[in-house]
C-alpha positions as CSV (number, residue, x, y, z in Angstrom):
1,M,53.7,-17.5,27.8
2,K,53.7,-14.4,30.0
3,K,50.6,-13.3,31.9
4,W,48.8,-10.1,30.7
5,S,46.1,-8.2,32.6
6,Q,42.6,-8.1,31.2
7,Q,43.0,-4.3,30.8
8,A,46.2,-4.7,28.8
9,R,44.7,-7.4,26.6
10,A,41.7,-5.2,25.8
11,Q,44.0,-2.2,25.0
12,L,46.3,-4.3,22.8
13,L,43.4,-6.0,20.9
14,A,41.9,-2.5,20.2
15,R,45.0,-1.5,18.2
16,T,45.3,-2.0,14.5
17,K,48.1,-3.9,12.8
18,K,49.3,-0.5,11.5
19,D,49.8,0.6,15.1
20,Y,52.2,-2.4,15.6
21,I,54.0,-1.7,12.4
22,Q,54.6,1.9,13.5
23,L,55.8,0.7,17.0
24,L,58.3,-1.6,15.3
25,D,59.4,1.2,13.0
26,K,60.1,3.4,16.0
27,D,61.9,0.7,18.0
28,P,65.7,1.1,17.3
29,E,66.4,-2.6,17.9
30,W,64.2,-3.7,15.0
31,E,64.9,-3.2,11.3
32,Q,62.5,-3.7,8.5
33,V,63.5,-6.5,6.1
34,N,61.9,-8.5,3.3
35,S,58.8,-6.4,3.2
36,R,56.6,-6.8,0.1
37,G,53.1,-5.5,-0.5
38,A,51.0,-6.3,2.5
39,T,53.7,-8.3,4.3
40,Y,56.0,-6.5,6.7
41,G,59.1,-8.3,8.0
42,Y,61.3,-7.2,10.9
43,R,64.6,-8.5,12.2
44,N,66.5,-8.0,15.4
45,P,70.0,-9.5,15.2
46,N,70.6,-9.0,19.0
47,R,67.9,-11.5,20.0
48,P,68.1,-15.3,20.3
49,P,67.3,-17.1,17.0
50,Q,63.6,-17.9,18.0
51,H,63.1,-14.1,18.6
52,Q,64.9,-12.6,15.7
53,Y,62.2,-12.3,13.1
54,V,58.6,-11.2,13.1
55,T,56.1,-10.8,10.2
56,I,52.9,-8.7,10.1
57,H,50.4,-9.3,7.4
58,Y,48.9,-5.8,7.0
59,H,45.4,-4.8,5.7
60,P,44.0,-1.3,6.5
61,K,42.2,-1.0,9.8
62,E,42.7,-4.8,10.5
63,R,43.1,-5.9,14.1
64,Y,44.2,-9.1,15.7
65,N,41.0,-11.0,16.5
66,H,42.5,-13.6,18.7
67,W,44.6,-12.9,21.8
68,S,46.8,-16.0,21.3
69,L,48.1,-14.8,17.9
70,L,48.9,-11.3,19.3
71,A,50.4,-12.7,22.5
72,E,52.7,-15.0,20.4
73,M,53.8,-12.0,18.3
74,L,54.5,-9.9,21.5
75,E,56.5,-12.8,23.0
76,T,58.6,-13.1,19.8
77,I,59.3,-9.3,19.9
78,C,60.0,-9.6,23.7
79,W,57.6,-6.9,24.6
80,T,56.1,-7.1,28.1
81,E,53.2,-5.3,29.7
82,E,55.7,-3.2,31.7
83,S,57.8,-2.3,28.7
84,L,54.7,-1.2,26.8
85,K,53.6,0.9,29.7
86,K,57.0,2.6,29.7
87,R,56.6,3.4,26.0
88,K,53.2,4.8,26.8
89,V,51.5,2.2,24.5
90,L,49.4,1.0,27.4
91,K,47.6,3.2,29.8
92,K,48.5,2.7,33.5
93,K,45.7,1.8,35.9
């Protein structure tokens, strides 16, 4: 698993699941598939099989409480601290 700075972790944990859904919706590489009710599924056919699908279980204003679960999702999506800084999701030091 990739290393993330404490500042980046704090910023990412402060975001809601809705924020991550909006980021995936804006990302041209990811397409929404198999979404039902509070479950949002996304697919990226250009990634290796273990990184092709991600699912977010959405509830209003809910956040990821544990870094390990969020880090696993970010790794599956192949987002890094640098890529999120370029997208202006993370504030630079």
